[in-house]
N, C-alpha and C positions, 0 to 999 in steps of 0.2 A: 591566733597562733600561726606562726610562719611555717609553711610546709617545706621541708628540705627534701629534695629528690636527688640523691647522689647517683653517680653513674656506677652502680654496683657491679655491672657486668662488663666494664670497660677494660678489664685486665690490668688496671693500674695499681690495685691493692692486693695484698696477700689474702688468702681465704680467712685467716684469723682477723685481719683488719676489717674485711668486709663484714664479718660477723659482728664486730664491735660497733660499726656504724649502724647496722640493722638494729642491734639491741638498743642503741641510744635513741634511734627514731621511735622504736616501739615503746621505750620507757617514757619519752617526752609526750607521746600521744596518749598515754594511759593514765586515767585518773586513779587516785589512791582510794581503796575501799569502795564505798558506794556514795562518794561525794556527788552532789548534783552536777549533771553534765551542763556545761555552758550553753547558753541559748544559741541555737544554730543560725547560721547566716540565712537570710531570706531566700537565697537561691536554693539552698539545701531543702528548706521546707517546701518550696514550690515544686521542686523535683519529686519529693516524696508524695506530695498531694496529687501531682499529675500521675505518678505511678499507680496510686490507689484508684484513681478514676479509670485508668486503663484496665486495672485488675478487675474492678466491678463489672466493667463492660464485657471483658473476656469471660467472666463467670456466667453472665447472662447468655452469652452466645454459645459457649462450648463447655462450660463447667470448670474452666480453669486452664491456664497454660503458662508458659515461660515468657509470653509476649510482653507483659508489663516489665519484666526484668530487662528484656532487650531494649525497650523504649528508654528506660532509665539509663542503661549503659551508654546508649547513643548520645543522650543529652549530657550526662555527667559520668564519665568513665571511672572517676574515683569515688563515686557515691558509696559503693559497698565497703571499700576499705576504710573510708572516713567513719562510717558507722561502727564497724567492727573494732577499730582502734580505740574506741572509748570503753571497751569492756574491761573491767578491773582484773579479771582472771585470764584475759587474752583469748586466743583462738586455738582450738585443737583441730588438726587435720588428720583424717583417717583415709589412707589410700593403700593401694595394692590391687592385685588381680581379682582375688576372690574374697567375699565376706564383708565388703565395705558397709553395705546398708545395715545388715544385722548387727555388726560390731558397733557401728555408730549408734544404733538404737540402744544397745546395751550400755554403752558409755553414758548416754544421755540419762537413761533410767537410773543408773547408779549415782550419778552426780546429783540428780534431782532428789533422790532418796537421802542424800547427804546434805541437803539444804540449799543447794545452789540453784539459781534461776538460769535456765539453759535455753539458748536459741539453737535450732538445728534445721537442716534442710530435710524435713521429715518425708518428703516425697521420694527421696533417693535421687532427685535431680542433681547431678554432680557437676554441672557447668555453672559458671558464675551467674549467668542470667537467670537460671532456675533458683539459685540461692537468693538472688536479689528479689525475685518475684515472691518467694516465701517470706522474705524480710519485711516487705511492704506492709503486710497485714499485722505485723508485730510492732510497728512504730507508733509513737504518740503524735500529737498534733505538731510538736516541735521537730519531729523527725528523729527522735531519740529512741533507742532500743532498751527496754526495761529488762536487761539480763546481766548476769555476772560473767558468763562465759559462752562462747559459741563452739559447738562441736559439728564439724562439717565433713561430710563424705565428699571426696573429690576424685574424679576420674584421673588416672595416672598422668595422662597427657595434658589435660586441662589444668591440673594443679600447678603446672609451670607458669601459666598465665596468671593464676591467682596470686602466687607468691611474689610476682613482680610488683604488686601493689600492696600486699598485706602479708608481712612475715608472721607465720604462726609461732606461738610460744611453745606448743607441744606438737609432735608428729608421731603417729602410730603407723608403722609400715608393716603390712600384714604378710605379703608373699609376692613372688614373681612366678607366674605360670604362663604357658603359651595361650594367648587369648587375642582374638581379633588381629591376626597377623597382617591383615590388609591395612590396619591403622597403626599398629605399634611396631611391626617388624619383629625381629628376633628378640628373645627375652633379655639379652644384654642391654638392648636399647631401653627396654622398660625399666630395668634395674638402674640405668643411668638417670631416668626421670625421677625415680624415688630418691636417688642420691641428691639430686638438686633440691628436692623438697627438704631433705634432712639438713642440707647445708644452709638453707634459708631459715631454719628453725632457731629461735633465740634462747629457749629454755631447756627443753629436754626431748629426747627421741627414744621411742620404744621400738625395738627390733625383734623380728622373728629369729630366735636362736637356731632353728632347725631348717632355715632356708639360707643356703650359703651365699647367694647373691644379695640377700638382704643383710645378713649379719656382717658381711664384709664392709658395708657402708660405715660401720663404726670406726674403721681405720682412717676415714677421711674427716671425721668430725673434730672441731676444735675442742680442746680440753675443757673449755668453759661450758660446753653443752653437756648436760647430764645424759648418760646413756644407760638404758636398761634393756632387759630381754624378757620375752615370754617363750615358752616352749612346752614340749611334751616329753614324758619319760621314754627312754629308749625302747622299752617293751611295747610301746604303741606305734613304733615306726611303720609297721606293716599296715596300720590303719590310715595314717596320714601320708599319702604319697607325695613326694617332691617331684619337680620337673625331671630330676635325675632318674628317679624310679620309673618314670613314664618313658623317657627318651634317652637316658644314658648321657646327659650333657655334663658340662663342667660344674653344674650345680651339685657338687658332690655331697654325700650324706654325712653330716655331723663330724667330719674329720677334723675341722678346726673350730668346732663349736665351743663356746664358753662352758665351763662345768656348771652343774646344778647350783653350786654355792653362789655363783655370780649372777644367777638368773632370778629375777624378781618373783615371777609366778610360774609354776610348773603344773601341767596337767599330769598327775601321777598315776591315775587309774580311771577306767571308764567301764561301767557295767550297766548296760541298757541306757536309761536316761539319768543315771546317777554318776556324777563326775566327782572325782576327788582332786582338790587343788592343794598344792604345797606352797606355803608361804615361808620357805626355809625348811631345814631338815626336820624340825620338831613341831611343825604347825600344819598338819594334814587336815583338810576340811572337806568332808563329803557333802554334796548338794544334789538334790533331785530336781532336775530342770523341767520346766513346762515346754520349753522350746525344742522343736524337733531337729533332727539332723546331726550326724556325727561331726560334720564340719563346724557346726555352731558351738560345739563344746570347746573347740580350739579358739573360736572367736571370743568366747566368754573368758578364756585365759588371757587373751590379748586385752580385752576390755578391763579386766581387773588390774592388769599391770599398769596401763596408762592412767587409770583412776588413782591408783596408789601414788603415781608420780605427781599428779595434779594436786591431790589433797595433802600429801606429805603426812605430818603428824596428826592431821585431822581425820585420816582414814580410820574407819571403824570396820574391821573385817566381818564381824557378826552382822552388822547392818548391811554391808555390801552384799554378803551372801544371801541374806533374806530378800534383798531387792532383786538379785540375780535369779533367785528361785521363782519370782513372780513375772519375769520378763516374758512377753508374748512375741510370736513371730512378727517380723516386719512384713509389710504387705507384699504378697507374691513370693515370700521366702518361706514356704511351708505354711502359709496362711490357710486356715480352714473355714469354710463357709457352710452353714447348715442348709442342706437342700432336702426338704421334706423329711427331716429327721435323720439324714445321713450326711456325713462330712464329705465335702468336696475340697481337696487339698490342691493348692496352686504352688508349684515348685519351679522357680526360675532356674534355667540352665543356660550356660553361655560358653563353656569350654570343656575340654575332656576331663580335667581333674574335678571340676564342679559337678559334672553330670555323673561321673563314676561314684563320687561320694553320696550324691543324692539317691542314686539307685541302691547303693549299699545301705543307706539309712532307712529306706522304706521297704527293703526286701522282705521283711518278716510280717508286714502289715498288708494283707491282701486287699486289693481294690481294683475296680475297673480302671484301665489306663488309657489316657489320650496323650499324644505328643504333638505339639504345635511348633513348627520351625519357620521363622521368617528370616529374611536376609537383608533387612533394612540397615541403614548406617549404624544404628544403635545395637544391632544384633551381631554384626559382622557379615560382610558381603560373601565371604568365602566360607562355605559350610563343610569343607573337606575335613574339618576337625571331628565331625561325627564318626569318622572311620577310626578314630583313636579311642572310642568309647566301647566298652564291652557290655552289651545288652543281655548277656546270658541269664541275668536274674529275672528277666521277664519271660513268661511263657506265652503271653497273648497280649496284643495291643488292640483295643476295641476300635480306635479311630486315630488316624494320622491326618494332620491339617496344617495350614499355613502356606506361605508362598513356596516353600521348598518341601511340600508334603511328599512328592514322589521321590525326591532324593532320600528323605527319611525312610520311606517305605522300602526303598531298594536296600538301604543299609541294614534294616531289620531282616530283610529276606536273606541276606548273606550271613546273618547271625542265627538263622533258623528260627526266627520269631514269627508266629502267626500274626498277620495284620488283617483284621476283619473288614475295615472300610478305609478308603482314602477319600477325603473331601477337602480340597484346598480352601474353600470358603470358610472362614472362621465362624461367622454367624450360623451357617447351616450345620457345620460340624458340632458346635456347642449344643444347638437344639437337639441334634440326634444323640449326642453323648449323654445329655441329661436324662434320656430315656433308659439308660443302663440301670440295672438293679444295684442297690446297696451303696457302699462307700465308693468314692470316685477320686481319681488323682490325675492332674494334668501337669506334665512336664513341658515347659514352654520357654521360648526366648523372650527377650524384654518387650519388644513391640507387640508380640502375640499376647503376652501377659496383660499389657495395658488394654488391648482391645477386648480380651475376654473379661477382664474385670469390669470394663464399661458396660458390656452386654449383660453381665450378671447383675449389675447394680440396678437395672430396670425392674427386676423382679424379686431380688433377694437382699438380705441385710449385708451389704458390703461396705466396709469402712471407706468413707470419703477421704480422698487424699488431694490436697491442693498445694 
């Protein structure tokens, strides 16, 4: 097959024309149904085989990494897109500031329950090299992927590089919040990144009705792209804070939001872990969820909406809600590990809105608390965001750790929270924290979470993620 690479960003075509070209490329590259995929070129199979060799070596040395994906990218930059374009149901991109990993897991579980074979970047590695590394273990000897659809979590900035090579058929845009300002700048820039993802999407886009910067993207989409929304009932607005609620920005609350009748799935009520979803005015469905966290209920709303779009008339609401009821937390996102008969919960935090909702979600469940803050690239170099979090729901923190342990301890001191110990070394801190009585909870940034999970895996039953 001849590969056509038009200059999509050359400014020579209107947005609608560019969409048509992308759609034609996507259609040509896509087999119908589950027809056998043509035999891959020898070079493709060799690259896949080399990638698997590097992957096995990396696992022996360090337990797994994105190195195999990096090697494959260097040898064949189009390897990932070539594989993904063969999927009969296309590619789903999930992106936004908060909730990507958990929402992606929910979408995957709902689609699998509906009978589709799904490939996903289950580690939450949302750069293309991490996705490629995960892909290598799923390929057959011909370098083909035995899946119907791919559901990929993508970092907002890195998604732009991905869509240059592979246009998604569906996109789910969750939210825009202040996060890692050293990487993304102000939120209008982040909204612009999401807009570019939406404009590259060939089939349908699902938008957050209650985030003004996200819902306004609908105004830029070609009419040929299906647009849907997810959202929450106005009575829940105090529960789900927008960037406007936190900072008084132009992200204004619901002033120009579509009404409930034009929104695909609405979170209409929330009582404890029981959420009620509205699929239209006369279809209210309560579900008791296993997954923790107030924010994850809204993530479930988003997942239901995009799955509805993907499945169309094949969607079975009763089946989807039963599958949603069984979803377990993604690793590090409220994940619970049994430590001598007591739960140890690991809660990822990375920006003010996420940390606030996490604290609110767990406020009623008492547990010894540890906070681990790093400032590596994946965490955000600038930790001033900690001053935008209200820690008033905590009365005592047993231990503060990580590269920015003293910054975190100072912030808690200003909030009048007792800090029993400060230990910057994560291994030493974890060893000390495990001596606390009863249930335990660790709020941690991304690289701190990965280090702590690795340490825990030496002694306890921790899910292996590759």
